VOGU-3710 file (C-alpha; in Angstrom, 3 decimals, decimal comma):
1> xxxxxxxxxx> -39,187/-32,874/23,013  -40,833/-30,752/20,326  -39,396/-27,637/21,953  -35,875/-29,084/21,848  -36,158/-30,150/18,208  -37,683/-26,839/17,140  -35,005/-24,822/18,927  -32,225/-26,966/17,450  -33,622/-26,678/13,934  -33,864/-22,896/14,104
11> xxxxxxxxxx> -30,335/-22,558/15,452  -29,005/-24,972/12,856  -30,521/-22,938/10,037  -29,310/-19,638/11,471  -25,842/-20,984/12,330  -25,081/-22,234/8,837  -25,118/-18,744/7,345  -22,526/-15,993/7,558  -19,570/-18,237/8,373  -17,464/-18,637/5,228
21> xxxxxxxxxx> -14,097/-20,316/5,560  -11,292/-17,946/4,535  -9,345/-19,416/1,632  -5,595/-19,787/1,549  -3,501/-17,917/-0,979  -2,198/-19,676/-4,082  1,300/-19,746/-2,627  -0,010/-21,345/0,543  -1,995/-23,959/-1,335  0,869/-25,011/-3,621
31> xxxxxxxxxx> 2,803/-27,351/-1,280  -0,420/-28,870/0,047  -1,898/-29,616/-3,374  1,431/-30,922/-4,669  1,671/-33,417/-1,842  -1,969/-34,451/-2,128  -1,796/-35,062/-5,873  1,356/-37,136/-5,433  -0,193/-39,110/-2,573  -3,363/-39,805/-4,548
41> xxxxxxxxxx> -1,573/-40,971/-7,696  1,270/-42,691/-5,862  3,701/-41,295/-8,460  7,312/-40,594/-7,556  9,584/-38,619/-9,857  11,776/-40,710/-12,117  14,589/-39,246/-14,204  15,147/-40,151/-17,832  18,530/-41,906/-18,288  21,166/-39,243/-18,836
51> xxxxxxxxxx> 19,266/-36,541/-16,971  20,526/-35,033/-13,726  18,708/-33,967/-10,591  17,639/-30,334/-10,838  16,619/-28,139/-7,925  12,908/-28,386/-8,724  13,240/-32,182/-8,886  14,733/-32,263/-5,399  11,821/-30,218/-4,054  9,237/-32,429/-5,758
61> xxxxxxxxxx> 10,796/-35,633/-4,438  10,966/-34,185/-0,927  7,249/-33,354/-1,002  6,367/-36,789/-2,315  8,812/-38,994/-0,469  9,996/-37,535/2,837  8,588/-39,474/5,839  8,639/-36,330/8,004  6,372/-34,544/5,522  4,017/-37,513/5,434
71> xxxxxxxxxx> 3,949/-37,434/9,223  3,127/-33,720/9,125  0,114/-34,391/6,903  -1,046/-37,268/9,079  -0,828/-35,065/12,181  -2,677/-32,301/10,346  -5,480/-34,675/9,390  -5,726/-35,894/12,970  -5,938/-32,346/14,294  -8,515/-31,405/11,668
81> xxxxxxxxxx> -10,715/-34,335/12,695  -10,526/-33,366/16,360  -11,362/-29,740/15,580  -14,282/-30,820/13,414  -15,555/-32,933/16,301  -15,258/-29,980/18,665  -17,286/-27,866/16,237  -20,131/-30,376/15,931  -23,577/-29,923/17,481  -23,919/-30,672/21,210
91> xxxxxxxxxx> -25,011/-34,242/21,889  -28,372/-34,782/23,679  -28,307/-37,022/26,746  -30,897/-39,756/27,230  -31,830/-40,700/30,814  -33,688/-43,713/32,170  -34,937/-44,023/35,766  -36,644/-46,958/37,498  -37,738/-46,126/41,029  -40,186/-47,384/43,707
101> xxxxxxxxxx> -41,812/-44,403/45,362  -43,846/-46,315/46,674  -45,068/-47,741/43,370  -42,859/-48,714/40,463  -42,256/-45,737/38,216  -40,245/-45,600/35,003  -39,097/-42,197/33,818  -37,471/-41,541/30,457  -35,826/-38,179/29,773  -33,729/-36,419/27,206
111> xxxxxxxxxx> -31,683/-33,325/28,057  -29,694/-30,851/26,073  -27,408/-27,983/26,967  -29,510/-25,195/25,515  -26,781/-22,638/26,049  -24,303/-24,791/24,110  -26,823/-25,071/21,306  -27,335/-21,315/21,201  -23,594/-20,683/21,088  -22,914/-23,428/18,569
121> xxxxxxxxxx> -22,701/-21,113/15,494  -20,081/-18,980/17,222  -18,135/-22,042/18,331  -18,259/-23,426/14,818  -16,932/-20,159/13,462  -14,121/-20,248/15,998  -13,209/-23,807/15,049  -13,130/-22,836/11,382  -10,679/-20,097/12,270  -8,531/-22,655/14,083
131> xxxxxxxxxx> -8,691/-24,909/11,031  -7,382/-22,070/8,885  -4,579/-21,428/11,356  -3,609/-25,093/11,234  -3,503/-25,026/7,438  -1,355/-21,907/7,457  0,983/-23,485/10,000  1,238/-26,651/7,907  1,972/-24,650/4,779  4,645/-22,664/6,617
141> xxxxxxxxxx> 6,351/-25,866/7,747  6,184/-27,276/4,220  7,662/-24,066/2,841  10,573/-24,411/5,240  11,088/-27,976/4,020  11,082/-26,725/0,427  13,622/-24,013/1,236  15,834/-26,539/3,034  15,747/-28,873/0,022  16,635/-26,029/-2,345
151> xxxxxxxxxx> 19,518/-24,982/-0,123  20,783/-28,555/0,245  20,786/-28,953/-3,543  22,846/-25,769/-3,990  25,371/-26,888/-1,365  25,690/-30,381/-2,851  26,195/-29,225/-6,446  28,635/-26,473/-5,438  30,667/-28,835/-3,239  30,845/-31,420/-6,028
161> xxxxxxxxxx> 32,027/-28,810/-8,534  34,657/-27,512/-6,092  35,851/-31,062/-5,491  36,406/-31,558/-9,218  38,425/-28,350/-9,461  40,370/-29,283/-6,329  41,394/-32,482/-8,092  42,745/-30,435/-11,009  44,635/-28,145/-8,639  46,135/-31,177/-6,940
171> xxxxxxxxxx> 47,233/-32,600/-10,270  48,961/-29,345/-11,283  50,673/-29,007/-7,902  51,724/-32,671/-7,910  53,223/-32,282/-11,377  55,193/-29,254/-10,207  56,415/-31,128/-7,153  57,525/-34,165/-9,172  59,297/-31,986/-11,715  61,059/-30,051/-8,951
181> xxxxxxxxxx> 62,218/-33,290/-7,323  63,583/-34,566/-10,624  65,394/-31,292/-11,390  66,922/-31,189/-7,924  68,230/-34,706/-8,426  70,015/-33,481/-11,569  71,317/-30,409/-9,763  69,168/-27,932/-11,715  67,104/-26,665/-8,745  68,075/-25,717/-5,227
191> xxxxxxxxxx> 66,641/-27,374/-2,107  64,613/-24,352/-0,966  62,542/-24,080/-4,136  62,131/-27,844/-4,265  60,725/-27,873/-0,742  58,327/-25,068/-1,614  56,987/-26,963/-4,622  56,621/-30,083/-2,515  54,824/-28,039/0,135  52,452/-26,715/-2,520
201> xxxxxxxxxx> 51,682/-30,268/-3,623  50,906/-31,247/-0,042  48,634/-28,246/0,459  46,743/-29,030/-2,741  46,323/-32,650/-1,665  44,914/-31,493/1,683  42,495/-29,086/-0,018  41,324/-31,866/-2,302  40,689/-34,146/0,679  38,686/-31,438/2,431
211> xxxxxxxxxx> 36,688/-30,725/-0,733  35,935/-34,423/-1,125  34,652/-34,600/2,453  32,436/-31,533/1,909  31,027/-33,070/-1,249  30,185/-36,272/0,623  28,607/-34,432/3,569  26,502/-32,129/1,374  25,273/-35,043/-0,746  24,154/-36,844/2,398
221> xxxxxxxxxx> 22,408/-33,663/3,584  20,599/-33,444/0,234  19,444/-37,076/0,387  18,222/-36,458/3,915  16,329/-33,347/2,822  14,725/-35,387/0,022  13,870/-38,341/2,259  15,999/-40,842/0,319  18,301/-43,612/1,459  21,702/-44,223/-0,093
231> xxxxxxxxxx> 20,432/-46,889/-2,495  17,536/-44,786/-3,794  19,782/-41,742/-4,185  21,848/-43,546/-6,833  19,033/-42,934/-9,317  19,440/-39,159/-8,998  22,894/-37,990/-10,195  23,787/-34,374/-9,587  24,561/-31,904/-12,384  28,199/-30,987/-12,915
241> xxxxxxxxxx> 27,718/-27,289/-12,200  25,372/-24,738/-10,704  22,900/-22,803/-12,872  24,205/-19,652/-14,477  23,746/-16,325/-12,781  20,548/-14,532/-13,893  21,049/-11,593/-16,210  19,337/-9,286/-13,720  18,664/-9,422/-10,002  15,186/-9,116/-8,547
251> xxxxxxxxxx> 14,241/-5,457/-8,365  12,727/-3,648/-5,412  9,485/-3,197/-7,396  9,236/-6,958/-7,934  10,008/-7,566/-4,280  7,209/-5,295/-3,078  4,695/-6,043/-5,818  1,050/-5,679/-4,692  0,291/-9,017/-6,365  2,727/-10,853/-4,100
261> xxxxxxxxxx> 0,854/-12,948/-1,481  1,085/-11,939/2,145  3,719/-13,694/4,227  2,449/-16,795/5,985  3,766/-15,828/9,418  2,139/-12,386/9,198  -1,172/-13,844/8,117  -1,019/-16,523/10,802  -0,457/-13,880/13,485  -3,394/-11,859/12,160
271> xxxxxxxxxx> -5,629/-14,947/12,128  -4,683/-15,651/15,746  -5,679/-12,107/16,602  -9,064/-12,575/14,934  -9,539/-15,898/16,737  -8,776/-14,218/20,041  -11,473/-11,644/19,261  -13,966/-14,428/18,546  -13,045/-16,115/21,813  -13,491/-12,844/23,674
281> xxxxxxxxxx> -16,976/-12,506/22,220  -17,842/-15,997/23,398  -16,425/-15,280/26,833  -18,718/-12,285/27,252  -21,725/-14,526/26,693  -20,442/-17,601/28,521  -19,617/-15,590/31,610  -23,254/-14,527/32,113  -25,166/-17,767/32,577  -25,697/-21,334/31,467
291> xxxxxxxxxx> -29,035/-22,850/30,450  -30,009/-26,507/30,281  -33,264/-27,960/28,906  -34,697/-31,341/29,912  -37,823/-33,172/28,776  -39,352/-36,046/30,867  -41,871/-38,742/30,125  -43,231/-41,243/32,613  -46,465/-41,485/34,614  -46,375/-37,748/34,197
301> xxxxxxxxxx> -44,611/-35,811/31,517  -43,197/-32,308/31,215  -40,008/-30,371/30,895  -37,669/-28,394/33,073  -35,106/-25,638/32,546  -31,859/-25,292/34,511  -30,193/-21,876/34,705  -26,842/-21,239/36,378  -26,964/-18,235/38,729  -23,756/-16,177/38,781
311> xxxxxxxxxx> -23,993/-15,300/42,453  -20,288/-15,528/43,319  -18,770/-15,142/39,872  -20,243/-12,563/37,549  -17,739/-13,429/34,810  -15,699/-10,245/35,135  -12,402/-12,098/35,495  -13,152/-14,321/32,511  -14,001/-11,313/30,371  -10,883/-9,501/31,520
321> xxxxxxxxxx> -8,703/-12,483/30,671  -10,252/-12,754/27,195  -9,762/-9,059/26,512  -6,142/-9,251/27,627  -5,686/-12,214/25,273  -7,024/-10,105/22,404  -4,561/-7,318/23,157  -1,673/-9,784/23,433  -2,572/-11,311/20,050  -2,831/-7,858/18,481
331> xxxxxxxxxx> 0,584/-6,809/19,757  2,055/-10,123/18,620  0,667/-9,540/15,122  2,300/-6,106/15,075  5,614/-7,561/16,263  5,556/-10,273/13,590  4,796/-7,670/10,915  7,759/-5,517/11,974  10,075/-8,517/12,158  8,943/-9,732/8,727
341> xxxxxxxxxx> 9,721/-6,370/7,138  13,148/-6,290/8,764  13,976/-9,863/7,677  12,961/-9,075/4,129  15,237/-6,015/4,004  18,198/-7,971/5,378  17,765/-10,974/3,072  17,259/-8,713/0,053  20,451/-6,786/0,852  22,383/-10,072/1,120
351> xxxxxxxxxx> 20,803/-11,193/-2,163  21,942/-8,041/-3,983  25,443/-8,198/-2,504  25,912/-11,835/-3,482  24,575/-11,120/-6,970  27,072/-8,279/-7,447  29,949/-10,457/-6,215  29,057/-13,349/-8,528  28,605/-10,957/-11,455  32,022/-9,432/-10,776
361> xxxxxxxxxx> 33,634/-12,857/-10,992  31,693/-13,703/-14,159  32,221/-10,422/-16,023  35,588/-9,136/-14,734  37,784/-11,450/-12,671  37,443/-14,703/-14,611  37,889/-13,084/-18,085  40,919/-11,151/-16,799  42,415/-14,319/-15,334  41,979/-16,143/-18,634
371> xxxxxxxxxx> 43,797/-13,362/-20,470  46,653/-13,625/-17,976  46,845/-17,366/-18,565  46,878/-16,832/-22,319  49,773/-14,382/-21,940  51,627/-16,804/-19,687  51,247/-19,546/-22,303  52,587/-17,240/-25,033  55,608/-16,398/-22,895  56,213/-20,069/-22,166
381> xxxxxxxxxx> 56,096/-20,873/-25,867  58,600/-18,039/-26,428  60,806/-19,601/-23,706  60,513/-16,454/-21,565  59,168/-18,293/-18,480  59,765/-21,731/-17,028  57,368/-24,652/-16,853  57,097/-24,046/-13,100  55,653/-20,609/-13,679  53,178/-22,034/-16,182
391> xxxxxxxxxx> 52,063/-24,711/-13,724  51,752/-22,127/-10,946  49,605/-19,959/-13,216  47,353/-22,915/-14,030  46,911/-23,571/-10,338  46,057/-19,915/-9,678  43,526/-19,969/-12,489  41,766/-22,983/-11,000  41,781/-21,365/-7,564  40,128/-18,314/-9,114
401> xxxxxxxxxx> 37,476/-20,552/-10,669  36,902/-22,154/-7,269  36,320/-18,710/-5,768  33,876/-17,957/-8,588  31,993/-21,144/-7,743  31,839/-19,983/-4,125  30,408/-16,645/-5,238  27,793/-18,282/-7,464  26,819/-20,712/-4,688  26,490/-17,799/-2,269
411> xxxxxxxxxx> 24,089/-16,131/-4,670  21,860/-19,204/-4,960  21,925/-19,604/-1,181  20,866/-15,981/-0,805  18,178/-16,539/-3,434  16,787/-19,486/-1,459  16,824/-17,396/1,720  15,042/-14,520/-0,025  12,330/-16,781/-1,451  11,794/-18,323/1,977
421> xxxxxxxxxx> 11,597/-14,871/3,541  9,016/-13,716/1,000  6,755/-16,652/1,835  7,146/-16,239/5,584  9,350/-19,220/6,381  12,716/-17,627/7,271  15,759/-19,744/6,525  19,067/-19,389/8,324  21,680/-19,322/5,561  25,402/-19,011/6,144
431> xxxxxxxxxx> 27,225/-17,284/3,312  30,681/-18,832/3,009  33,607/-16,407/2,689  34,987/-16,151/-0,816  38,322/-17,820/-1,418  40,505/-14,946/-2,568  43,813/-16,654/-1,722  44,793/-17,653/-5,217  48,474/-17,717/-4,363  50,353/-20,772/-3,173
441> xxxxxxx> 53,687/-21,949/-1,938  54,359/-23,272/-5,441  53,612/-19,845/-6,931  55,936/-18,146/-4,462  58,674/-20,562/-5,373  58,769/-19,239/-8,914  59,776/-15,730/-7,841
//
């Protein structure tokens, strides 16, 4: 018994040194700490009357409120408890025997896997590495949730803004159609042009219906990403328009700054490689032998040692399997690193392209279209063009604004994809084609 306690004490003291737990980066800690602080205080974001739901608000509510995120943390806590149990000291086994041989004899014993005790520091280090992997995996999943909430907010606000402009387009086209019908009744317009104006009104009404459906679907997707039901979502009205385009796009130097934290997927792959190396080191030792220690006390007392003899299995296959696992993990880490670099280049190129397109609408196309509309109004006031041409121009102007909204939304989608790529949680983003068809049947009718 003294031998067991002495051996355990020495190993405990030696095993507690030289095994620091690698910390997570600040970016990796952010979602975890945000959720924990919200869970501890029980606070949920509330908007001041008159305020609208901003993108950061949607992310905060998702972290605090979404049941799937709460389930992720509960699963993570369960896994952490199981890993902590696996990393605990081996449990001694107490034995009690009562035999007649030929006299009554009572034997009490306590046994301990000495080999497990010797390897306990290495096992504990391995479990700590697994704990770090689990935290990185959890942070990666949370980052994907954050990116999805940001993207859902962009889609919902853009769809709502497009719906409002589609209503204005419908009103202009409907006015043109009603005026054409009235003029035809008085004999001032032929049937062909009247039908074209009526067709334009029908097309505008269809576009408005489609825009309304998109606005409804994207709002529902946003509430789902935030973890809200329809009743709770009423407290979070959306802003009328998307944020303005930044003055400058993110530069390549900012993208590849040395201060930027390493991507989560790259770090996770590297941690798995290191864990495989730890496991290979354990396999080299475990494949040699196994030792058990047992102390007895009865009519006679003493102790015994049990040693496994590797007569048929020298552990070569186990060591080979562990070494192959190390090589597989190393190659996987290299593959993830290459894929991460490629994803970052692609998402950054899409980010720059969408920024240039949105800037072109903001700085060139929209100002030029406004000047055209101003000229059309001057000509109408001078009685050089008809009211139909003025209405057609107003419709074209609103269609141009709708295309500008598409371009701005594409930029913010690309921005969300780039931020997700930089953190290591790639996000599949579909960039909608820009609506460049600013003509219409009503516009054609005026020629």
